C-alpha positions as CSV (number, residue, x, y, z in Angstrom):
1,M,0.0,-0.1,0.0
2,S,2.8,2.4,0.9
3,S,4.5,2.0,-2.5
4,K,1.2,2.8,-4.2
5,I,0.8,6.0,-2.2
6,T,4.4,6.9,-3.0
7,F,3.8,6.3,-6.7
8,L,0.8,8.6,-6.6
9,V,2.7,11.3,-4.9
10,V,5.4,11.0,-7.6
11,V,2.7,11.3,-10.4
12,V,0.8,14.1,-8.7
13,F,3.9,16.2,-8.0
14,G,5.6,15.4,-11.2
15,A,2.6,17.1,-12.9
16,A,2.5,19.7,-10.3
17,S,6.0,20.9,-10.9
18,F,5.3,20.7,-14.6
19,L,8.3,18.4,-15.2
20,A,10.8,21.1,-14.1
21,I,12.9,18.6,-12.3
22,D,13.9,17.1,-15.6
23,R,15.3,20.4,-16.4
24,C,17.4,20.8,-13.4
25,E,21.1,20.5,-13.6
26,A,22.2,17.0,-13.1
27,Q,23.8,16.7,-9.7
28,P,24.0,13.4,-7.8
29,A,22.1,13.5,-4.5
30,L,21.5,10.6,-2.4
31,P,18.0,10.6,-0.8
32,S,18.3,11.3,3.0
33,P,16.1,12.0,6.0
34,D,18.5,14.9,6.7
35,A,17.6,16.9,3.6
36,K,17.1,20.6,4.2
37,L,13.3,20.6,3.7
38,C,12.8,17.4,5.9
39,K,14.4,19.3,8.7
40,L,12.2,22.3,8.4
41,L,8.7,20.7,8.1
42,P,6.3,21.9,10.7
43,V,6.0,18.3,12.1
44,G,3.6,19.1,14.9
45,E,1.3,21.1,12.7
46,I,1.2,18.4,10.0
47,E,0.4,15.8,12.6
48,A,-2.3,17.9,14.0
49,A,-3.8,18.7,10.6
50,L,-3.7,15.1,9.5
51,G,-4.4,13.3,12.8
52,A,-1.4,10.9,12.5
53,K,2.1,10.8,13.7
54,V,4.9,11.4,11.1
55,G,6.8,8.3,10.3
56,S,9.6,8.0,7.7
57,R,11.1,11.1,5.9
58,I,13.2,11.1,2.9
59,G,14.4,14.0,0.8
60,S,16.8,15.3,-1.7
61,D,19.1,18.5,-1.9
62,R,20.2,19.3,-5.5
63,D,21.6,22.5,-7.1
64,K,18.2,23.8,-8.2
65,F,15.7,21.4,-6.5
66,N,15.0,20.4,-2.9
67,S,12.3,17.9,-1.8
68,C,11.0,16.0,1.2
69,T,8.5,13.3,1.4
70,V,7.0,12.2,4.7
71,N,4.8,9.1,5.4
72,L,2.0,9.1,8.0
73,G,0.6,5.7,7.8
74,G,-1.4,5.6,4.5
75,T,-1.0,9.4,4.0
76,S,1.9,10.9,2.1
77,V,3.0,14.5,2.3
78,K,5.5,16.1,-0.1
79,I,7.1,19.5,-0.3
80,E,9.3,20.6,-3.2
81,Y,11.4,23.7,-3.8
82,H,12.5,24.6,-7.4
83,Q,14.8,27.5,-8.2
84,P,12.7,30.1,-9.9
85,G,13.1,30.9,-13.5
86,Q,13.6,27.4,-14.8
87,P,11.9,26.5,-18.0
88,G,8.4,24.9,-17.4
89,L,7.6,26.6,-14.1
90,P,4.5,28.8,-14.2
91,T,5.3,32.5,-13.3
92,D,1.9,33.1,-11.7
93,V,-1.0,31.3,-10.1
94,K,-3.4,31.6,-12.8
95,T,-1.0,30.0,-15.5
96,G,-0.1,27.3,-12.9
97,L,-3.8,26.4,-12.3
98,A,-4.5,26.3,-16.1
99,G,-1.5,24.1,-16.7
100,M,-2.6,21.9,-13.7
101,T,-6.0,21.5,-15.2
102,A,-4.6,20.7,-18.6
103,A,-2.0,18.3,-17.3
104,F,-4.5,16.2,-15.3
105,G,-7.5,16.3,-17.7
106,S,-10.0,13.8,-16.7
107,S,-7.5,11.6,-14.6
108,L,-8.1,13.8,-11.6
109,K,-11.9,13.5,-10.8
110,N,-13.8,16.2,-9.0
111,L,-11.0,18.8,-9.6
112,E,-11.3,21.9,-7.8
113,T,-8.9,24.8,-8.1
114,R,-8.5,28.0,-6.0
115,E,-6.5,31.1,-5.9
116,F,-5.3,32.4,-2.7
117,G,-3.4,35.5,-3.8
118,E,0.2,34.4,-4.5
119,I,-0.7,30.7,-3.8
120,G,-2.7,28.4,-6.0
121,C,-4.4,25.1,-4.8
122,Y,-6.1,22.2,-6.2
123,R,-7.9,19.1,-4.9
124,G,-9.2,16.1,-6.5
125,V,-9.6,12.4,-6.5
126,L,-7.0,10.0,-8.1
127,A,-7.9,6.3,-8.9
128,F,-5.1,4.0,-9.1
129,G,-5.2,0.1,-9.1
130,G,-8.8,0.2,-8.2
131,Q,-8.2,2.4,-5.1
132,E,-9.0,6.0,-4.8
133,T,-6.9,8.5,-2.9
134,K,-7.6,12.2,-2.3
135,S,-4.9,14.8,-3.4
136,T,-4.7,18.3,-2.2
137,A,-1.7,20.4,-3.3
138,C,-0.8,24.1,-3.2
139,F,2.0,25.8,-5.0
140,Q,3.7,29.3,-4.7
141,P,5.2,30.6,-8.0
142,K,7.2,33.2,-6.1
143,G,10.2,31.2,-4.9
144,Y,8.5,28.1,-6.5
145,Y,7.2,25.7,-3.8
146,T,4.7,22.9,-3.9
147,F,3.2,21.3,-0.9
148,G,0.8,18.4,-1.2
149,V,-1.0,15.7,0.6
150,V,-2.1,12.4,-0.8
151,K,-4.3,10.1,1.3
152,P,-7.1,7.7,1.3
153,G,-10.5,8.7,2.9
154,D,-11.3,12.4,3.3
155,S,-9.4,15.1,1.5
156,V,-7.5,17.7,3.3
157,P,-8.8,21.3,3.0
158,M,-6.9,23.5,0.6
159,E,-6.6,26.1,3.4
160,T,-4.8,23.7,5.6
161,V,-2.3,22.7,2.9
162,K,-1.8,26.4,2.0
163,A,-0.9,27.1,5.7
164,L,1.5,24.3,5.8
165,L,3.2,25.6,2.6
166,E,3.4,29.0,4.0
167,K,5.0,27.8,7.2
168,T,7.6,25.5,5.5
169,A,8.5,28.2,2.8
170,A,9.1,30.9,5.4
171,A,11.5,28.5,7.2
172,F,13.4,27.4,4.2
173,K,16.5,29.4,3.1
174,A,16.7,28.8,-0.7
175,P,20.2,28.0,-1.7
C-alpha cells in the first residue's frame, strides 16, 4: 500500500511541478532523512492537521531542487522547492492552475482549483489500481514551492495545505 501511495505522490507532484525537475542541472544527490526541507517541516502542525504521527522522511538536496516526502501511515506529504526561473515553471498562479487542469485532464476526478493571492491550490480524487486517494496540493510561484497531501479517505482542506506550505516556505532558506 505504501508503495502505491508513494507512486501517486510522484505522479501528482511530477505534474504539479510541470516536469521542471527534468530540466534541473544534473547533480547526484542521495536521498536522505536529513535533507534541508525534511528538517524544516512543521511536524507538529502536520500531525495535528492530518491526525497521524509522522513516520519516515526522505528528501533530496540538489543544485536547483530540494524535496522531502513524509509518510504518516497511509498518507503521504511532499514539499518541493524549485529554483525560480527554470523552464516549465509557471510564473503566476493563474497560469499554474490552467496548466494543472490541462495536465490532469480527466485523470483527476472532482478537480477543484482556487487562488489564494500568491498561492494556487487544487484538490481532486485519483484512482490507481482500483483504489481512490484524495490529493490536495498548493504551489507558490514566487520562490517556487509545492506542498501536497495524498491520502485515502477524506481530503485535506486547501486552506490547511496552504498554511503548511506558507509555514515551510518561510522557514526554508533557498540556496
